[in-house]
C-alpha positions as CSV (number, residue, x, y, z in Angstrom):
1,M,-5.1,-41.2,6.6
2,M,-3.5,-40.6,10.0
3,I,0.2,-40.1,9.6
4,P,2.3,-41.4,12.5
5,K,4.8,-39.2,14.2
6,M,7.9,-39.2,11.9
7,N,10.9,-36.9,11.9
8,H,11.7,-34.7,8.9
9,R,14.2,-37.1,7.4
10,E,11.7,-40.0,7.5
11,I,8.9,-37.9,6.0
12,T,11.2,-36.6,3.2
13,K,12.3,-40.2,2.4
14,K,8.8,-41.5,2.3
15,Y,7.7,-38.5,0.1
16,S,10.5,-39.2,-2.4
17,E,9.6,-43.0,-2.5
18,L,6.0,-42.2,-3.2
19,L,6.9,-39.8,-6.1
20,N,9.3,-42.5,-7.5
21,K,6.5,-45.1,-7.3
22,A,4.1,-42.7,-9.0
23,E,6.5,-42.1,-11.8
24,F,6.6,-45.8,-12.7
25,A,2.9,-46.6,-11.9
26,T,0.8,-47.9,-14.8
27,G,-2.8,-47.1,-13.9
28,R,-4.4,-43.7,-13.5
29,K,-6.0,-44.5,-10.2
30,E,-2.7,-45.8,-8.9
31,V,-0.9,-42.6,-9.9
32,V,-3.6,-40.4,-8.4
33,G,-3.5,-42.3,-5.1
34,L,0.2,-42.2,-4.7
35,L,0.3,-38.4,-5.5
36,K,-2.4,-37.8,-2.9
37,K,-0.4,-39.6,-0.3
38,A,2.7,-37.6,-1.3
39,A,0.7,-34.3,-1.1
40,K,-0.4,-35.2,2.5
41,L,3.2,-35.9,3.5
42,K,4.4,-32.6,1.8
43,S,1.8,-30.7,3.8
44,Q,3.0,-32.5,7.0
45,I,6.5,-31.3,6.2
46,E,5.3,-27.7,5.7
47,I,3.2,-27.7,8.8
48,N,5.9,-29.0,11.1
49,Y,9.0,-27.2,9.7
């Protein structure tokens, strides 16, 4: 997944939205997918800042 250029605030907002969706997700695959996307965003935050 190629992450478009986003600033720190946008990445943080998207990260928290993904974690919130994962909290209320029903299926295992759905939860795993959302957590993987969140992990990629978190690594993007750590790399850039």
